[in-house]
MARBA-3410 file (N, C-alpha, C, O; in Angstrom, 1 decimal):
113
176.9,15.7,22.0,176.9,16.7,20.9,178.1,17.7,21.1,178.3,18.2,22.2 ~ 178.9,17.8,20.0,180.0,18.7,20.1,179.7,20.1,19.6,179.1,20.2,18.5 ~ 180.0,21.1,20.3,179.8,22.5,19.9,181.1,23.2,20.4,181.4,23.2,21.6 ~ 181.7,23.9,19.5,182.9,24.7,19.9,184.0,24.0,20.5,184.7,24.5,21.4 ~ 184.1,22.7,20.2,185.2,21.9,20.7,184.9,21.2,22.1,185.7,20.5,22.6
183.7,21.5,22.6,183.3,20.9,23.9,182.1,20.0,23.7,181.2,20.3,22.9 ~ 182.1,18.9,24.4,180.9,18.0,24.3,179.9,18.5,25.3,180.1,18.6,26.5 ~ 178.7,18.7,24.8,177.6,19.1,25.7,176.8,17.9,26.1,176.4,17.1,25.3 ~ 176.5,17.8,27.4,175.8,16.6,28.0,174.3,17.0,28.2,173.5,16.1,28.0 ~ 174.1,18.2,28.6,172.7,18.6,28.9,172.5,20.1,28.7,173.4,20.9,29.0
171.3,20.5,28.2,170.9,21.9,28.1,169.5,22.1,28.5,168.6,21.3,28.1 ~ 169.2,23.1,29.3,167.8,23.5,29.6,167.7,25.0,29.4,168.5,25.7,29.9 ~ 166.7,25.4,28.7,166.4,26.8,28.5,164.9,27.0,28.7,164.1,26.2,28.1 ~ 164.5,27.9,29.5,163.1,28.2,29.8,163.0,29.7,29.7,163.8,30.5,30.3 ~ 161.9,30.2,29.1,161.6,31.6,29.1,160.1,31.9,29.2,159.3,31.1,28.8
159.8,33.1,29.6,158.4,33.6,29.6,158.5,35.0,29.1,159.3,35.8,29.5 ~ 157.6,35.3,28.2,157.5,36.7,27.6,156.5,37.5,28.4,155.7,37.0,29.2 ~ 156.6,38.8,28.2,155.7,39.7,28.9,154.2,39.5,28.5,153.3,39.8,29.3 ~ 154.0,38.9,27.3,152.6,38.6,26.9,152.1,37.3,27.5,150.9,36.9,27.2 ~ 152.9,36.5,28.2,152.5,35.3,28.9,152.9,34.0,28.1,152.5,32.9,28.6
153.6,34.1,27.0,154.0,32.9,26.3,155.1,32.3,27.1,156.1,33.0,27.6 ~ 155.1,30.9,27.3,156.1,30.2,28.0,156.7,29.1,27.1,156.0,28.5,26.3 ~ 158.0,28.9,27.2,158.6,27.9,26.4,159.8,27.3,27.2,160.5,27.9,27.9 ~ 159.9,26.0,27.0,161.0,25.2,27.6,161.6,24.3,26.6,160.9,23.5,26.0 ~ 162.9,24.3,26.6,163.7,23.4,25.7,164.6,22.6,26.6,165.3,23.1,27.5
164.7,21.3,26.3,165.6,20.4,27.1,166.3,19.5,26.1,165.7,19.0,25.2 ~ 167.6,19.3,26.3,168.4,18.3,25.6,169.3,17.5,26.5,169.8,18.1,27.5 ~ 169.4,16.2,26.2,170.2,15.4,27.1,170.9,14.3,26.2,170.3,13.7,25.3 ~ 172.2,14.2,26.4,173.0,13.1,25.8,173.2,12.0,26.8,173.9,12.2,27.8 ~ 172.6,10.9,26.5,172.7,9.8,27.5,174.1,9.1,27.3,174.8,9.3,26.3
174.4,8.3,28.3,175.7,7.6,28.3,176.0,6.7,27.1,177.1,6.6,26.6 ~ 174.9,6.1,26.6,175.0,5.3,25.4,175.1,6.0,24.1,175.1,5.4,23.0 ~ 175.1,7.4,24.2,175.1,8.2,23.0,173.7,8.5,22.4,173.6,9.2,21.4 ~ 172.7,8.1,23.1,171.3,8.4,22.7,171.0,9.8,23.1,171.3,10.3,24.2 ~ 170.4,10.5,22.1,170.0,11.9,22.4,168.5,12.0,22.6,167.7,11.4,21.9
168.2,12.8,23.6,166.7,13.1,23.9,166.5,14.6,24.0,167.4,15.3,24.4 ~ 165.4,15.0,23.5,165.0,16.4,23.6,163.5,16.5,23.8,162.7,15.7,23.5 ~ 163.2,17.7,24.4,161.8,18.0,24.7,161.6,19.5,24.5,162.4,20.3,24.9 ~ 160.4,19.8,23.9,160.1,21.2,23.7,158.6,21.3,24.2,157.7,20.6,23.8 ~ 158.4,22.3,25.2,157.1,22.5,25.7,156.8,24.0,25.5,157.6,24.9,25.8
155.6,24.3,25.0,155.2,25.7,24.9,153.8,25.8,25.5,153.0,24.9,25.5 ~ 153.5,27.1,26.0,152.2,27.4,26.5,151.9,28.8,26.0,152.7,29.8,26.3 ~ 150.9,29.0,25.2,150.5,30.3,24.7,149.8,31.1,25.8,149.3,30.5,26.8 ~ 149.6,32.4,25.5,148.9,33.3,26.5,147.5,32.8,26.8,147.0,33.1,27.9 ~ 146.9,32.2,25.8,145.5,31.7,26.0,145.4,30.4,26.7,144.3,29.8,26.8
146.5,29.8,27.1,146.6,28.5,27.8,146.8,27.3,27.0,146.9,26.2,27.6 ~ 146.9,27.4,25.7,147.1,26.3,24.8,148.5,25.7,25.1,149.5,26.5,25.0 ~ 148.6,24.4,25.3,149.9,23.8,25.6,150.3,22.8,24.5,149.4,22.1,23.9 ~ 151.6,22.7,24.2,152.1,21.8,23.2,153.4,21.2,23.8,154.2,21.9,24.3 ~ 153.5,19.8,23.6,154.7,19.2,24.1,155.2,18.2,22.9,154.4,17.5,22.4
156.5,18.3,22.6,157.1,17.5,21.6,158.3,16.8,22.1,159.2,17.4,22.8 ~ 158.5,15.5,21.8,159.6,14.7,22.2,160.1,13.8,21.1,160.7,12.8,21.3 ~ 159.9,14.2,19.9,160.2,13.4,18.7,161.7,13.6,18.2,162.4,14.4,18.8 ~ 162.0,12.9,17.2,163.3,13.1,16.5,163.4,14.5,16.0,164.4,15.2,15.9 ~ 162.2,15.0,15.5,162.2,16.4,15.1,162.5,17.4,16.2,163.2,18.4,15.9
162.1,17.1,17.4,162.4,18.0,18.5,163.9,17.9,18.8,164.5,19.0,19.1 ~ 164.5,16.7,18.7,166.0,16.6,18.9,166.7,17.5,17.8,167.6,18.3,18.2 ~ 166.3,17.4,16.6,166.9,18.2,15.5,166.7,19.7,15.8,167.6,20.5,15.6 ~ 165.5,20.1,16.2,165.2,21.5,16.4,166.1,22.1,17.6,166.7,23.2,17.5 ~ 166.1,21.3,18.7,166.9,21.8,19.9,168.4,21.8,19.6,169.1,22.7,20.0
168.9,20.8,18.9,170.3,20.7,18.5,170.7,21.9,17.6,171.7,22.5,17.8 ~ 169.8,22.3,16.7,170.0,23.5,15.8,170.1,24.7,16.7,171.0,25.6,16.4 ~ 169.2,24.9,17.7,169.2,26.0,18.5,170.5,26.1,19.4,171.1,27.1,19.6 ~ 170.9,24.9,19.9,172.2,24.8,20.6,173.4,25.2,19.8,174.3,25.9,20.2 ~ 173.4,24.8,18.5,174.5,25.1,17.6,174.5,26.6,17.4,175.6,27.2,17.4
173.4,27.2,17.2,173.3,28.7,17.0,173.8,29.4,18.3,174.4,30.5,18.2 ~ 173.4,28.9,19.4,173.8,29.4,20.7,175.3,29.3,20.9,175.9,30.2,21.5 ~ 175.9,28.2,20.5,177.3,28.0,20.6,177.9,28.1,22.0,178.8,28.9,22.2 ~ 177.3,27.4,23.0,177.8,27.5,24.4,179.2,26.9,24.5,179.5,25.9,23.9 ~ 180.1,27.6,25.3,181.5,27.2,25.5,181.8,27.2,26.9,181.3,28.1,27.6
182.6,26.3,27.4,183.1,26.4,28.8,183.7,27.7,29.1,184.4,28.3,28.2 ~ 183.4,28.3,30.2,184.0,29.5,30.6,183.2,30.8,30.2,183.6,31.9,30.5 ~ 182.1,30.6,29.5,181.3,31.8,29.1,180.8,32.5,30.3,180.5,31.9,31.4 ~ 180.7,33.8,30.2,180.1,34.6,31.3,178.6,34.4,31.3,178.0,34.0,30.3 ~ 177.9,34.7,32.4,176.4,34.7,32.5,175.8,35.6,31.4,174.9,35.2,30.7
176.4,36.7,31.3,175.8,37.7,30.3,176.0,37.2,28.8,175.1,37.3,28.0 ~ 177.1,36.6,28.5,177.3,36.0,27.2,176.4,34.8,27.0,175.9,34.6,25.9 ~ 176.1,34.0,28.0,175.2,32.9,27.9,173.8,33.4,27.6,173.1,32.8,26.8 ~ 173.3,34.4,28.3,172.0,35.0,28.1,171.9,35.6,26.7,171.0,35.3,26.0 ~ 172.9,36.4,26.3,172.9,37.0,24.9,172.9,35.9,23.8,172.2,36.1,22.9
173.7,34.8,24.0,173.7,33.8,23.0,172.4,33.1,22.9,172.0,32.7,21.8 ~ 171.7,32.8,24.0,170.4,32.2,24.1,169.4,33.1,23.4,168.6,32.6,22.6 ~ 169.4,34.4,23.7,168.5,35.3,23.0,168.7,35.3,21.5,167.7,35.3,20.8 ~ 169.9,35.4,21.0,170.2,35.3,19.6,169.7,34.0,19.0,169.1,34.0,17.9 ~ 170.0,32.9,19.6,169.6,31.6,19.1,168.1,31.4,19.0,167.6,30.7,18.1
167.4,32.0,19.9,165.9,31.9,19.9,165.2,33.1,19.3,164.0,33.1,19.3 ~ 166.0,34.0,18.8,165.5,35.2,18.2,164.6,36.0,19.1,163.4,36.4,18.8 ~ 165.0,36.2,20.3,164.3,36.9,21.4,164.8,38.3,21.6,166.1,38.4,21.7 ~ 164.0,39.2,21.8,164.3,40.6,22.2,164.2,40.6,23.8,163.2,40.3,24.3 ~ 165.3,41.0,24.4,165.3,41.0,25.9,164.2,41.8,26.5,163.7,41.5,27.6
163.8,42.9,25.8,162.7,43.8,26.3,161.4,43.1,26.3,160.5,43.6,27.0 ~ 161.2,42.0,25.6,159.9,41.2,25.6,159.9,40.1,26.6,158.9,39.4,26.8 ~ 161.0,39.9,27.4,161.2,38.8,28.3,160.8,39.2,29.7,161.2,40.2,30.2 ~ 160.0,38.3,30.3,159.7,38.4,31.8,160.8,37.7,32.5,161.3,38.1,33.6 ~ 161.2,36.5,32.0,162.3,35.7,32.6,162.9,34.8,31.6,162.3,34.4,30.5
164.2,34.5,31.8,164.9,33.5,31.0,165.9,32.8,31.9,166.6,33.4,32.7 ~ 165.9,31.5,31.8,166.9,30.7,32.5,167.6,29.7,31.5,167.0,29.1,30.7 ~ 168.9,29.7,31.7,169.7,28.9,30.8,170.7,28.0,31.6,171.4,28.6,32.5 ~ 170.7,26.7,31.3,171.7,25.8,32.0,172.3,24.9,31.0,171.7,24.4,30.1 ~ 173.7,24.8,31.0,174.4,24.0,30.1,175.4,23.1,30.9,176.1,23.7,31.8
175.4,21.8,30.7,176.3,20.9,31.4,177.2,20.3,30.3,176.7,19.7,29.3 ~ 178.5,20.3,30.5,179.5,19.7,29.6,179.9,18.4,30.1,179.8,18.1,31.3 ~ 180.5,17.6,29.2,180.9,16.2,29.6,182.1,16.3,30.6,182.4,15.3,31.3 ~ 182.8,17.4,30.6,184.0,17.5,31.5,183.6,17.9,32.9,184.4,18.1,33.8 ~ 182.3,18.0,33.1,181.8,18.4,34.5,181.4,19.8,34.7,180.8,20.2,35.6
181.9,20.7,33.8,181.7,22.1,33.9,180.2,22.4,33.6,179.6,21.8,32.7 ~ 179.6,23.3,34.4,178.2,23.8,34.2,178.2,25.3,34.1,178.9,26.0,34.8 ~ 177.3,25.7,33.2,177.0,27.2,33.1,175.5,27.4,33.5,174.7,26.6,33.0 ~ 175.3,28.4,34.2,173.9,28.8,34.6,173.7,30.3,34.6,174.6,31.0,35.0 ~ 172.6,30.7,34.0,172.3,32.1,34.0,170.8,32.3,34.1,170.0,31.6,33.5
170.4,33.4,34.8,169.0,33.8,34.9,168.8,35.2,34.6,169.7,36.1,35.0 ~ 167.7,35.6,34.0,167.3,36.9,33.7,165.9,37.1,34.2,165.0,36.4,33.7 ~ 165.7,38.0,35.1,164.3,38.2,35.7,164.0,39.7,35.6,162.9,40.0,36.0
END
């Protein structure tokens, strides 16, 4: 997946809100060009949902495009872009972890606790 002139190989984003909602997004571009994505959510009442369909691929790719990760981004910029892409207010977050791997070998990682 090309974003901002760089090919993205893998993305993982996980967050938990202060009300107990948990969400995890994963995207992977396989060597053969196959794209895989997974979305897992857990509501405060314990209800869990997991999606791995083509719809999940489209949803996660859209989120990555809104995030627009680029090689060389600072941790703070990566956190801010993830919050914007997911429409999250930092004050409602208990934790946020973002990892992006590019095809050139560069990796970006950021955590907010």
